[in-house]
N, C-alpha and C positions, 0 to 999 in steps of 0.2 A: 488373750490380748498379747499381741504383738511385742517382741520388745525391743526400745529403741534403737533406729541404728545408731553406732557407737562413730565416734570423734576421730577418734585413729584406731589406724588398726595394725600394731606388730609382726610385722610378717622376717620370720627366720628361718634356712635352712638347713637342714639337718643331715649328716652325712656321717656322724658319728652313730654313737646311742642313745638311748633314752634320757641317760641319768647325765650326759652332758647338759640338758636345757634347765639343770637342778638353781645355778646362779640366777641364769633368765628368769627363772620361775618367781625364786623367794625375791628377788628388786621388784616386781611386777606386783606381786602378792605387800610391797610394804607402802604402794605409793597412795595417797591417801586422794579418794573419792576417783579415781580413774576410770573416766566416759571410755573406753576402750575394746580390741580384744583380740588376743593372741593365734596368729597364722603359723602354725609349721607344716612344712614341706618337708619328710623326710624324699631325701634321691640318692642314699648309699648303696650300697650292696648290701643285703643278708640284716634288713635292718626286721625288729619287733617292733611291727604298731603297731599292735595291742597294749606293745610293755610303753610305747611312748602317750600312750593315748590313758592311761592309767594313773601316770607321772604327771601327765599336766591335769588330772582330772580334780586334783585339791583345790586349783587356781581359779577363785570364787570367780574370775572377767570370763565369758563366754571366747571358750577355743575349739578351733580348725585341728583336728592331724588327718593332713592329706599326705601322698605319700604318690610318688612318680618313678619310672624305672632311673635306672642310672642317668645321671645326666652336670652337667656345667651347674654350677650358684647361679647363674644369669636365668635360668630354664628354670634353676628352681621357685625364686625370685618372683620372675614371670607369670608362677603356675599360681603362687600365691597372694598377686594382685588379682588374681584376675576371680580368686574368692572371695576377696575380702570387702567388709562393706563400707569401711571409715573413709572419712573425705582425705584424711590424710597417711600416706602409705609411709610409713617409717620401719628401716630395713636393720639389721642386727644383726649379731650372730649369737651363738648358742653360748660359747662363753663368757660375755656381757654383760655387766652388770649395769643395769639406766640410772640414771636419775634420779628421784623423788617429785625433783619439780618442769617435769620431761613433760607433760601436758600444757602443763604454765608455759613456757618456754615456747613449747612449736607454737600456740597459738597467738602470743605474740608477735611469733615473726609471720607467721600466714596472716595475720589481718591488715599485714602490708599485700596490697593488690598485684605489685611489682612482685612478691617473692615468691616463687613457684620452687625450692627446693632453699631446704636447710639442713646443715650438717655438723655437730658437734662435736666437739675433740675427745681425745680419748687417753686414758689417764690410767698407769702401771697400778695395777691389780695387790701385784706384793712390790711396794714402793719401800718396802724392807730391803728389798738387794740390788746392791747399789746398781749394778750394770743395769737392770730393769727401768731403775726411778730416770737413771741415764736415755735409756732408749726413747724416752713416755719425753725427757726434753726435748731429744729428737725428730720424735713427731711432734711437739711442739713447734721445733721451728720450722719445719717442712711445710706445716700448716698456714705460715704466714705469709709461705713464697706462690702460691695456689689457690685457685681460686676452685677449681675436685672439689666434687664434697665423694669418699670412700661409702663402701658401704658396712660399714664396722657399727657407724651410726649418721644415715644419713634419711632427712623423710622429707615425700613429694607431697603434691597436691593431686590426688586418684586421677585427675580430669586433664593433669598434663601429663603423668604417666602414664598411664593409658593411650594420647593419642600423638605423643612422640615414640610408642614405639616397645619403650620397656628398656630391658638391656637384652645385650646381644647373648642369646640363649647357645648360641655355637663361642663362645669365648675360653676355653679352657686352662685361659693365665688368667680365668679371674681374681684378683684377693684383694689381701690390704691394700694397695699403694691403681687397684687396675677404675678409670675416671669415665671408662667412654664414656658410658648415658649423661656423667655434666658435661662432659665435652661438647654431645651431640645436644644438647640445653643450650652450652652457651654463643652455639652455632646460631640457633633457632631465636636468639638474642630472649632468653630468658632468666631473668633476675634468681642470683644462685645467692645465701647469704650465710656463713660461717660461724658458728658460737662456739667460742675458746673457753666462756666462760661455764658452760654448763658438758658435763663429759659422761662417756662414758667406763667401764674399767674393765678390764680383762687383765690376765697375768700376760705384761712381757717377757722376751728370753733372761736368764738370770743367768746365761752360761756365753762366754765367746763363743764358741763351734751352736749355739744354737740361734748366736747375733747374724752369723757369717752365713749362716744355711737364708735368716732370714732378708739378709742385705744382698745374698744371689738373686733369692726370686721376688723383690725388690727391682733388682737388676732387670731381672726377662720382664719384669710389668713396666719398667719407664721404655722398652725397645715398644712392645705392643704399645703402650701411652701415646709415645711417637708418633706411630703411623695414622690412626685410628686420628688425632688431632691434623695433624696433616692435612688427610684426604679430609677435613672438616673445613679445613683455611686456616687453623690456630695456629697456626706454628709450630719449633716442637716440645717435647714434655723438659720440662729442666732450664734452667740457663745457662750461658758459657761456662761459670767455673764448673759445676756437673760435666761439663764436655770435655774442659780441661783437665778434670782428674782422673776419667777416662783416658787420656789420653799419657797422661802423665803413668798411670799403672801400666797401660802394657810400653811402655818405653824402660820400666827400668825392668826388666827380663831380654825386652829386646835388644837395648844396649850389647849388653855384652854377651850378647849368638853375632851382635852385626860388628864387632872393633877385636874382642879375645883374641884374633890371632893377627891383626897389622898394629893396633894400638892398645893394650891390658893397660895401664897404667888411666885412660880415657875411658876403658872399658869399668872397672871398678869403682872409678870419680864421680861418672854421670848419673847412674844409676841413685848415686846418695843422695845430689844435687835436683834428681827429681822428686826424689820420697821430699826433702826440705821443703819442695813447691811446692806438698801439697797444705803445708800448714796456712802459708798467706791465700791459700783459696777460701782456708775453711775459716776465716780469725772471724767473721759476725756470726757463728758455731760454737767458736771457742770462746766469745766474747757474752751470749748469750747464758751459753752456762757458768761462766764466770759470776757475773753479777746474780744467777736463780738459785747456783747450787754447789759457790766456788770447794767444794767437800770434792766433786766427780771430775776434777779438772785431770788429775791424771788418765785416767780411763778418757777422757774426752783427747785426750791429744793422743792415743794409743787407738779410739776411735778410726778418728780420723784419717793416721798412716792403714790400716783396716778395709773401710771400707767400700771404698775405691777401684779396689783390687778384685772385691767381689761383685760388689755392685757392675765389674767389665765382662767378669767372670758368666755372671745372667745374662747379661745384653750380648755377648758373643755364641753363648748359648741357644738363645731366643733367634738370631739374626742366624747362626746354621740351620733352625729346625725348618725357619720361612722357606730357606734355600732348597731347603729339602720336605717340601710342599706339606710340613708338620704344624705349621702355624699360621 
């Protein structure tokens, strides 16, 4: 007797080792009465396909473990979608723990014929770490500002996903904030919704070094996302406040270089003014943190100073790569 078609296909690209799947597998196993399947696409170098199938074999759900030559995650996701059988394609990452009511929440959203994409929130799995909790608040705040869905937790109708061409298979910059496919759906007039009450959990940066590396990566992705949106006629990614912060971050080292020989006092004073101007540009985020987790305010103030520099460094690197034919 043939197996019934699953309602949801959970598609996961895996560039690391098979054990990286365990948080995801545990959360899937805990879901009551899930009518779904898991599709894992291994796309990293020197991966053990046999081990990955053994790790996934304990899952009661139908599971496919597929392999590709090393490629961007977008190509792996597309390959998984081609082999998936569910009417709803849910894309996530191996280190994400999925909510128990995933199927119910997605089914409720997709009952609306105007909805072709649903995004979930992302909460820190290590919320006991103060900086990780703050990064979780930063992600939650950022989600209020943008309509696009990221690939940590995004679901699309299978027919819409395939007809729109899926993810860009060559986009090597794909990461936490790469919304190119969502932008393409918006340009086509498809409806996307974000569910802030339903969240996946994953470990978020708990040290400042790890956070700055993430912010640098997001800066690179912001550059690519802006190019995608302009190409689609949607305008630049991010508001004027984000761009103003990058300008101030450039002025902080630029002013001393330009004025030190002729106006040393201004060369020392103006960068301090630029730093102070970062706070009013982040006023809404600071108020958001103060209202949600006031214990994190000191870290939030420091984050508002450091983040624009990491963002801007990533943006500059992405622009230079593009000029050199690498992006």
